[in-house]
N, C-alpha and C positions, 0 to 999 in steps of 0.2 A: 752610616752604619749599614752594613750589608746583611741581608737575611738569607739564610741557606736552608734548603729543605733536604732532609736525609731520610732514609728508610731503616735506619739502624734499629729503631724500636720494633719494627715489624719482622726483622730477621730472627730465625731460631738460633739458639745457642748450640753450636756443635759440641758433641760429646764424643770422646774416644770409644771405639767399639770394645766390648769386653772380649776376653779370650774365648768364651763359649760361643759368641756370635761369629767370630772369625773362624773358629774350627768348624762350625756348622756350614758356613759358606764354602770353605775349601773342601769339606767332605762331600757336599753336594756336587761340586765340580769333579771330584775324584770318581764318584759313583757314575756320573754321566760318561766320563771317559772309559770306565770299565765296561759299562753297558754297550758302548760303541764297539769295543773289541770282542765282546762275548756274543753279540747279536748273531754273527754268522754261525757259531756253534749251537746257539739256541734254535736257529732255523733248521739245522741238521737234526737236532733232537726231535723235532716235530715229525720228521719222516721216520726216524727210528721207532718212535712210540707208535705211530700208526702202523708200521710194519709188524710190530709185535702183536697188535690186536687184529689186524687184517692181513693175514699171511698170504691168502690167495691173491688179493689185490696187489700186494708187494711183488709176488712172483710174476704176475702178469705185467706189472710195470717194468720190472727188470728185463723180462724177455722182450718187451716192446723196445726198450732202449738198446738192448744188445742187437736186435734185428735191424733197427734203424741205423746203428753204427756200422754194421756189416754192409748194408745197402749203400750208405754214403761212401764207405771205403772202396767198394767195387766200382761205384760211379766215378770216384776220383781217380782210381787207377786206370780205368778205361780212358778217361779224359787225358790223363798225363801220357799214356801210351800213344794215343792218337796225336797228341801235340808233338811228341818226340818223333813219330813217324813222319809227320808233315814237315818238320824242320829237317829231317834227314833226307826226305825226298827233294826238298828245295835246296839242298846243299847249304843250309844255313845253321846246321848244328855245330856249335862250338863250345869250347870249355875254357874257362879262365885258368890260366896257368901262371906260375911265377918262376923266378930263377931257382928258388929252393925246390920247387916241385920237379923242375927239369933235372936238376942235379941228383935228386933222390931217385928219380926214375931211370936216368942214364947210368949212374954209378951207385948202385945200391950198397955195395960193400964199403966203398970209401965214404959215402955221404949218408949212411943209414941213420946216423945220429940226428939228422935234420927232421926226422919224423915227429919230434916233439913240438915243432912249430906248426901253428895253424895254417900258415900259407903254403906249407909243403904237402898238405893233404889234398887228395882229390875228393870230388863230391859225387854222390849218386846221381845218375842221369835223370832218374824219374822223380825222386822226392827231395833231392838236394841236401841230404844229410852228409856230414863230413865222414871221411874214411875212419873206420875203427879197425885196428889190427885184428885179424881173425874173423871179422864180421863184414868183410867186403870182398867183392869179386871184381877183378880187373879183367877186361876183355883180352883174350889171348891172340886175337887176330893181329897180324903185323900191321902197324900203322894206325891202329885204333887205340886211342888213349882213354877211352871212357870206362867207367866202372859203375857197379851197382851195389847197393847194400844187400844183405842176405835176404830180407823180405821181398824187396823189389825183384831180385834175381829169380826168386821162386815164383813170383807173380808173372813175370814175363816168360816163364817156362824155359829158363836157362838159354835164352837167345838174346844176343846183343842187337838191339834195334838200330843202333848207329851203323853197324856193319851189314845188317840184314837187308837194308834198302838197296845196297849196291848190287846184290845178286838175286833178289827176289822180285817177282812181278806183283802188280797190284792185286791180281786174283788170289795169289797165295796169302797176302796180308789180310784181305777181306774175309777169306774163308777161315783163316785162323781166328779172326776176331769174332766171327759169327758163332763158332762152336766153343767159344770160351765159356767155361763155367768155373765158378770159384770153388776151391777145394773145401772151404768151410761152408757147409750148407746152413741155411737159416733154420732156426729152431721153430717148432710149432707150439 
């Protein structure tokens, strides 16, 4: 005769959960998910509430952020202009083109419908944004296929840097860069 040991007497008897307990568990999970999505808006409300009570501090904060953004923008534009000049001077300035872009550029009346395709658009030489009709300037110099968005064209003072290097000397470029001031002055 064999003797066996079991722990059946020690185990608790499982009972099914009531509907109230199940709904409490799932409602807690639901509240956690809602709080995860609402957290970003709640953090924004913190700033709005403090702006309501401390208006001068909010104005100072907004002016600081605006001036910081303008300084970074001017610095980025200077950096991009210097990069484009350097590449143009080294004759390494190139643009990616496709067959659709070439067809659209060479035969605008026949292949004008190709402008709906992304690969047929040219890109801004400075900021690399795609061409938007009416908001883009293509260089009019023969043989120059580069273009600029409206903002960059204004920032480079309506001069194509790709063509400029072929007939300007270094002294002209450095003097132009030294007297550059942004049209938008920083606020005090």
